[in-house]
N, C-alpha and C positions, 0 to 999 in steps of 0.2 A: 448321083449326088452332085449338087452344084458346088463348084470349086470355091473355096473361101477366098474373099478378096483381102489383100494385105497392103497396108500403107506403112511407110516409115517416115517419121518426122525427126530429122537430125538437127540438134541445136548445140552450138558450142559458143563459149565466151571468148572474146578477143578484146581485152582492155575495156573500153566503154561501149562496146557493141556486141550484138549477137549475130552469129553467122548460122544460117538455117536453110534447110531444103526439105521438101516433102515429095516422095516418089513411091512408085510401086516397085518392089524388088523383082528382078528378073533372074532366070537361070544363067543367062549370059549378061554380065554387067555392061551397062552403057559406056561407050567410049567417052562421052561428055555428060556431065551431070550439073544442072543449073543450081545455084544457091543464091541466097539474098544476104546482104550485109545490112544490119538494122541497128541504128544507134539507139541506146537505151539509157535512161536515167535510173541507175540502180537504187538511188535513194527513194525514188517514187515506187519502184518495185517493192522495196522494203516496207514502205508505208502501206501499200495496198495489201501486201501479205499479212501485215499486222491486223488490218481491218478484217480480213477473212478469218484470221485466228480468233479475233474477238467474237465473231459470229459463231464460229464452231464451238467456242467455249460454252455456248448455251444450247448445245445439241440436246434434243429431247423436249424442249419447250415448244409447244404448238403456237407459233406466232408468225403470221404471214409477213409481218414487217421484217422478220429475220431473213427469210428467204429472199425478200426483195433487196435487203442490204447486201446479201451474198451475191445476188445477180449483178447489182451495181458495181461492187468491188471486182467481181469476176470479169465483167465486161470491160471495165477500165484496164484491168490487167491484160486481157485479150488484145485490146487496142494498142497497148503500150509495148508488149514484149514480142508480138508476132509481126513479121513483115507483111505488106499488103498482098503479095503474091501467095504467101502461105495461107493467109486468112481466106482468100478467094478460093483456093484449092480445097480447103477443109469445108467451107460453106457449101461447095458444089456437091459434096458427098451427101446423097439423099437417103441412103440406107446404112444400117450399122455395118462397119467393117473393122477388121483388126488394125489397130494403130499402135505400132511400136515406137514409143517416145525415147529416142536415144539422146541422152544429155550428158554434159560434163558433170563430174562429181560436185563442182562448185555450184551447180544449179539445182541440186536436189531439194533445197528448202523452199523453192517456189511452188505454190499449190497448183500445178499444171492441170490436175484433174478437175479443178473448179473454175477454169477459164470459161467464160460465158460468151457465146457468139451472138447474143441477142435473141436466140430462140431456145438454146439448150446448153447445158453444161457439157464440157468435153467428155467427162467420164460416163454420162448418160447417153451420149450420142455414139461414142466409139467403144469398141472392146479394147480398152487402153491398158498397156503394160509398160513399165519403165525399164529401159536398158541403160546402164550407167557406164560411161567411160571414166576410167580411173588412172591416176599416175602410179598407183601401187602395182606391184608385180603380181599379176593374176595368171601367170603362165602355168601350164601343167595341170589345170583343173580337169578332173575326170568326172564325166557324167554317168549316171546309172543307166544301164541298158534296160529298157522296159521288159518286164516279165509277162508271161501268158496270164498268170493270175497275180495281181498286184497285192502287196501286203501293206496294211495301214495300222498305225499305232495311235490310239487315242489316249492322251494324258489329261485326265480330268480332275481338277480340284486337288492338286498334290498337297496343298497346305491344310486341307480339311475344313476351311472356313468359308468356302463359297458354294453353297448349296446349288445355286443356279449353274455354276460351272460343271458340277457333277451331273445335273439333269441334262445339260447340253451334251455332255459326252455320251450319256445313255441314249438320248434321242438320236444322235448321229449314228451310233452303233446300230440301233434298231432300224434306222432308215435303210441300212445296207442289207437287211435280212434277206431280201429277195434277189440280191446281187452276188450271192456266194460263188457263182461261176466266174465272176469278174474280180472279186477282191476278198481277201481274208482279213478280218478285223481282230486285233488284239486290244483289249481295254484295260487300262491301268489307272487306279485312283488312289492307292495307298502305297506307302514305302517307296516313293519315287525320289531317289536322291541323285546327285550328280553322277555318281559311278554307274547307276543303272542306265541313265540316259547315254553316257559315253559308251558303255558296253553294247547297247542294243540299237542305237540310232541308225547304224549302217545296215541293219537287217530289213529296213522298211522303205517302201516307195513313197508313202504319204505319212506325214505326222500332223496330227491336229492337237494343239495345245490349248486348253481352256483353264486359265488360272490367273495368278498375279504375274505382272511383268514390272520390273523395277528399273528406273533409269537414274544413273549417277551423272549429274550435270558436270561435275568437276573431273570425273574419270570415266569417259564413255566405255572404256574396256571392261568396266564392272557392270554394264547394262546386261540384263538377262532375265531368265525365268526364275521365279521363286519356287523352290522344290521343298520336299519334306524336311531335308536336312541341310539347307543352304541354297545357293544360287548357281545356276548354270549360265555362265557369263560369256561375253564376247571372247575373252581370253581363252576360256575352255574350248570354245568352238574352233578358234584358230589354231590352238595347240594340237588338235587332233590331226591337222595336216591332211594328207591324202592317203591315210592308212587304209581307208575303205571308202567306197562310193556312198555319198550321203543321199538322202531321199530326193526324189524329183520335185516334190512339193512339200512345203511346210506352211501350215496355216496357224499363225500365232494369234488366237482370238482372245486377246488380253488387253486390258486398259494400258495406255502408255505409262500410267503411274497409278498405283493402287491408293494413293493418298487423296482424300477428299479435298484437300486444300487447293488442288489444281482446278477444281470445277469452277467454271465461269471466268477463269483468268485467260488473258490473251498471251499465250506462250508462243512466241514467234518461231521457236526452234523445234516444234513438235515433230516435224517431218525429218529433221536432221537426227533427232533422237531415235526415231523409228528406223532410220537407215543404218545406224551403227550396228544394230542386231541383224538386220537384213543383209548388210554387206558382209558380215562375218560368215553367215551361212552361204551366201553367194560365192565368196572367195573360196570356201571349202568344198564347193561342188554341188550345192543345191541349185536346181534350175529355176525354181519359182518360189517366191516368198510372199505371203499375204500377211499384212499386219495392220492393226488398228492404230490410228494416229491420235485418238482422243479417248476420253472416258466413255465407256460403252454401257448401254442399258441392257439388262439381262435378256429380256424377251426379244429385243431387237437383234441382239447379237446371235441368238439361237436361230431366229427366223432367217437371218442373212446366211448363216452357215448351212442350214438345211437346204435352202434354195441353191446355193453354190454347188453343193455336192450332188444334188439332184440332177443338175444340168451337166456337171462334169462327167458323171458316171454313164450318162446316155450318149456320150461321145462328142459333146460340145467342147470347143477350145477353152483354155483357162480364162482368157480375157472375156470371152462372151459369157462364161459362167459367172464371172464377177459382175459384169454389167447387168445380167438378168437378176442377180441377187439384189443389186441396187434398186432395180425397178420394182422388185417384190417388196422391198422395204418402203418404197414410195407408195405402193398400192396399200400396204397394211397400215402404215403409220402416217402417211401424208408427206408431201415434199417439204412441208414447213418444219417437221420434226428433225430433219437433217441427219437421220440415222444412216441414210444411204451414203453420206459423205465421209464416213469414218475410216474407210479402208483404202490401202494402197496395194497395188500388185507390182512386184519387181519380177521381170521375166518376160519371155516372148508370149504375147497374148494369143498367138495363133497355135500354140502348142497343144496337141490333143493327147491326153494321158490315157484315156480309155478309147481304143479304136472301135468305131461302130462295127457291128457284125455285118458281114456281107453274105448274101445268099450264094450257096454253092450250086453249080449247074450239073445236073445229072448227065452222065455220059450215055449216049444211045447204045443200044445193043445189050445182049445178055452177058453173062459172065461164066467162066469155066472154073470149076473147083480144082485148085492145084493139089498136088500131093500133100503139101503142108496143110492146106485147108481140110483135106480128108482126115488127116491125123487129128486135126483140131475137133472135127465133128465126132470122131471116134472117142476122143478124150472127154468131150462134153457129154456124150451119151453115157459113158461109163460113170462119170461124175453124177449124172442124173439118177442112175440106178442106185449108186451108193447113197445118194441123198434120200431116196425113197426108203431104203433100208434103215438108215439112221432115223428117219421120221417114224417108222414103225417102232423102232426100239425106244426112242426117247418120248415121242408124243403119243403114239398108239401102242402101249405096252401089251395090248391084247388085239388079236385079229377077230375077236368075237364082235360082230356088228351090234348085237343087242346090248352088250356092255357099253360100247362107245355111244350108242343112242341114249342110254341112260345118263351118261356123263353130260351129253349135250343138253338133255332135259334139265339137269341140275344147274348148268350154266344159265339157261334161259330163266329158271326160277330165281337165280341170284340177281339177274338183271331186272327182274320184276319186283324184287324185294321180298319174295316169299322164302324167308330163311329156313322155316321148318321143312318146307318141301326140299330145299337144297340139302339139308342134313339127312333127310330120309333117302333121297336119290343118291347122293354122293357116298353115303354109308353103304348102300347096296353095291355100288361100284367097287368099293374097297373089299367088301366081303367076297365078291366074285373074283376080283383080280387085285390082290394086295400090292402089286407093283405099279398100279396106275397112279403115278406120282401127283398129277395135278388135282386129283380128287382130294388129296390131303390139304392142299392150299385152299381149295374152295370151302372145305369144311371149316378150316381155321378162320377164314375171313367171315364166314357166316356166324360162327360162334362169337367172334369179336364184335360183329355188328349187333348181336343180341345182348352183348354185355357179359357173356359167359367166359370170363378170362381164363379159368382153369382149363377148359376144353380147347379154347383158342390156342393157348401156349402149347398144350399137348400136341395138337396137330401141326403146329408150325415146326416143332422139333422133329416130329415124325417125317414131315416133308423134307426137312434138311438132312436127316440121317439117311433117307432113301436116296436123295440126290448124291450124297457122298458115296454111298454104296455103289451107285450106278456110274460114278465118275462124271457126273453131269455138273460141270463147273458153273455154268450159267444159272441153273436152278439153285445150286448150293449158295451162290452169292445172293440170289434173290431171297433165299430162306434166312440167311444171316441178317439181311436188311429188315425183313419182317419181324424177326425176333428183337432186333435192336430197337425198332420203332415201338414194339410192345413194351419193352422195358423203359423207354423214354417217357411214354404216356403214364407209366406207373411211377415216374420220378426216380427210377434207378439209373442215374446218369452214367456211372462208371461201366456198368454192364452194357448199356446201350452203345457207348463209345467203342467198347471192345468189339462188339459184333459188327458195327459199321466199319471199323478199321480192317477187320478180317475180310469183309465183303469187298472193300476197296482194293486191298492187296490182291485178292483172288481175281477180281475183274481186270486189273491192270496186267497181271501175269498172263491172263488168257486173252488179252486184247478185246475184252467185252466192254465196248464203249457205253452201252446202255446202262449196265449195272454200275459202271464207273461213275457215270453222271448221277445216277440215283443215290449212290452211296455218298458222293460229295454233297448232294443236296440235303440228305438226312443229317450229315455232320454239320452242315450250315445251320439247320434248324436247332441242332444241339447248341451251337455257338450263339444263336439268337436267344435261346433260353438263358444262357450265361451272360447275355448282354455284350458279347464280343462281336459287335456289329461289323467292324472292318474285316475280320477274319471270315465271317459268314458271307459277306459280300464277295470276297475274292473267290470263295468256293462256288457260290451261285453263278458268278460270272463264267467260271471255267465250265461248270455243268451246262449252262445255257449255250455256250459256244459249241460244245459237243453235240447238243441236240439240234441246234440251228443248222449245223452242217449236214445233218442226217434227217431233216424233218420230212423227207419224202416217205419215211417209215412211220406207220401209225404209232408205234410204241415211243419213238423219239418225239413225235408231235405231242403226244400225251405228256411225256416227261418235260418238254419245253413249257407246256402250260403250267405244270407244277412248279417249274423254276420261276416263272413270272408271278405265280401266286405267292411263293415264299419271298420273293423280292418285295412284293407288296406288303407282306407281313413284317418284313424287316423295317421298311420305311414307316409303317404304321406304329411300330414300337418306338421309332425315333421321332414320333409326332409330326412326321412329314406326310400329311394326309393327302395332299395333292398328288405327290408321286405315288403313294400307296394306291390311290384310286386308279391311277393310270395303269399300273401293272395288274391290279385285280381285273380291270376291264379287258386287258389283253388276254389274260388267262381265261376269263369267262367266254370270250369269243371262240377260243380254240376248243374249250370243253363243249360248247354248244354244237360246234361242227362235228365233234367226235361223239356226241350224244352221251357224254360221261355224266350221268345224272347225279351220282353221289357227290362228285367233285363240284358240280354246279351249285349244290346246296352250300358247300363251304364258301364258294365265291360270293354268293348272295349274302350270307351272314357276315362275312368280313367286309364287304362293301357297305352293308347296313351299319356296321360298327363305325366305319369311317364317317358316314353321314351323321351318326349319333354324336361322335366327338365334335363334329362341326355344327351340331344343334339343328341339323336339317331333319327333323323328326319324321315328317311324312315320308321322305325318301328312305329313311332308315327302316320304317315300318313296312313299306312296300317290298324292300329286299328281304327282310326277315320272314315275311309271310310267304314269299316265293320259295325261299329255302326250306321253310317248314313243310310246305306242301310236298316237296320232293322227298324229304325224309319220311313223311307219313306214308307216301306211296311205296317207298323202298323198304318200309318196316325197319328203319335204322334206329333201334331203340337207344343205342349209345349216343347218337347225335341228338335225338329228340330231347334227352334230358337237358343238354346244354342249350338246345333251341328254346325250350320253354323258359329256362332261367334268363337267357339273353332277352327274350321277348318281354318277360316280366320287368326286367331292369329298364327297358325302353318305356314301357307303360308307366313305370314309376316316374321317370324323367318327364313324361308328358302329363303327369298328374291324373292319369286314368287308373285310379287306385283299384277299383273292382276288377278290371281286366288284368292288372298286375297280379292281384291275389289269385285269380283263377289260373294264371300261367304258372305261378310258383307251386300251387297245389298239384297241377299236372306233373311238374318236375319231380315233386315228392313221390307221387304215385308211380311214375315210371322208374325212378331210382330204386324204390322198394321192389318193383317187379323184376328188375334185372340184377338186384342185390349189389348195387354200386355204392359202397359206403362214402367215399369222398364226395360223389355227386349228391348223395342224400344229405350229407352234412351241409353242403353249399346251399341246397334248396331250403333246408330248415332255417339256415341263417338268413337267407333272403326274405323268407316269410316273417321271421322275427324282426328284421330291420323295417319291413313294411309296417308291421303293427306298431313298432316303436314310433315311426314317423307319423302315424295317424292317431297316436295317443292311446292305443289299446294296450296298456302296460302288461296286464296279466298274460294276454296271448303272446306278447313280445317276449316276456321272460320264459314262457313255456317252450317256444320254438328255439330260442337262442340256447336254452339249456340242453335241448335235444341235440343241437349242433355241437355244443361244447362237449357233450359226452363222447361223441364220435371223434372229434378233433383231439381229445385227450389221448386217444389211442394211435392216431395216424399223423398228427402234425401239431406239436406242442406250441409252436410259435403262433399259429392261428388260434389255438386254444386260448392263449393269453389275450389275443385281440377280442375274441368273443366274450371273455370274462369281463373285460373293460366295458364292452358294449352293454352287458347286463347291469354292471354297476352304475352306468350313466342313464339308465332307463327313467329314473325318477326326476331327471332334469326336465324342467318345463319346456314344452314346445309351443311355437306360435299357434294361436287359435285358428289362423287361416289354413293351416295344414291338417287340422283335425277333421277326420271324416265322420259322418254320422253313422 
């Protein structure tokens, strides 16, 4: 690996001049070091800096005149503040190198990154980082020692009013999915107050903040992050002292002010404002601080952050990661948009946070098994024998190969959607061997798919009771979850929550991470139904963290796909369809790899529903039909009822009345077949509303009254809605909607 080149540019102020030198640092410092004394008109520096601030105030506007104005002001500043020898040395550098800009505190408000040498801006040519000399007492700063696995905390949208900041946090967290051997991610988006940050900040190596940042021009000590219950200020940072080592890197991806009135204004002091927060962190032991100096655009800030972390985690220095993120911004948005100019890095640009992995060289020759090694082999052999015995006891309760073959046959039939064959084969397994526990779950799932709720619940309970009898905690937790989900689908929420809670407690007691994650996810869906979205998201975040850490396991990968699906459901309920679609797609890709057909159907229908809400009807129809084909092959009668109803509603929206009518009639037929009263009522109601819309009043009254009769027994609130729909049937409808 080629050694990274490092340069240092030292600049200090002495009355009306600048003293500066540029050099390559050596292990043994040079006895003599050359410097240049350069007289400077600081009024001219002030004016040029104001010109640059005026241009930056228009960041995001695609105008080549803006970048030309920035180049002209940057080049004038380059010519004015740098000595001839320094300019020649910097121009002579032909490839990107680390450039540590060491400046006096009085010089921080000069836009050094935007000096223009006639060909390029300093921050696009060099891996530039600022190191500040200060008169304040910075002695005793303790830096965090790098850990083998780094810890990162993402604080996203703590005020709850920046959807883009939340999406940024999620995107960055997901970006690290494949890097779990290098970094552990914690994600926090709700209930982030000052106390939470103070208590936890010292636990992490990296903190990414995506939210509002407020600056108090009269009192810089009040500058800080806006949190759920107040502000985390410069005073708060400094008051923590050196009680614990702070993160090695803080990326504050927030506008320098959340107020729109700053847009387009030439604020000369924007860098000074940024520095007050940066300085507080640096004085307190943070090695590197990245902050935005202007109002930032949502998509551009996300793109910058993603590119920065991508390069950082593959072993590139902090400064190079920032420069490459700038170049990515130039590529994506154009140099004229100026998004690349928004960020400053305080800290050593050559610092590498994630050390690149080095290949290990195998030693030649064989090896001899030591006495300790022999004991280890003996222990592992014994453990293997014990494991096989446990396998026979828990998984193969019979040694009869014919019985086990019959169970495998029933599993295959379930995968093919032949529910009747499953019931026949699994029933024979239980008759031969009543202790074959998984046959009960398979029977219950098949009955549930057929819509036979009574038998489904019966076998779920038998599965659970047998697991309890065998002291099988894992299957017992699984049974509790199955029963809880059954009750939730029936609308019996207190019972559902009780079973989920029992499953969660049992899983945690037995360190069963899989069922812990599944139980949390089910409680999250329970919370979604109650519209408690923040609580649901916290649970889904925890569940997905568990599953991502263990996704080498099939079951955890499957569970992770379910997490993504339910996060999509949450955002769909919040009408954030773009984010919902993103998570549904992530879920679908995993289910496709796992060949989980039934779950794929749910993905297609939920994706189709998102497209329906966005009025992309053809895409919605394509997804609905893909899901319908899967459920027809699987023989999933329970799903088919809702499939036909959703398809009919889509056809109604598309004004394809005859196809909508056929779909609703199929839903009625299927509901009667599997004796599902709520679904039958919904299907009758849909047909009634269709006939009402097309002016067929008698048919509308007929089907709405059939729905009303069922709802009078199961849901009185819907009964009243249907009653009002019947009363309004005689209201005239536009002739254009009337079908022949």
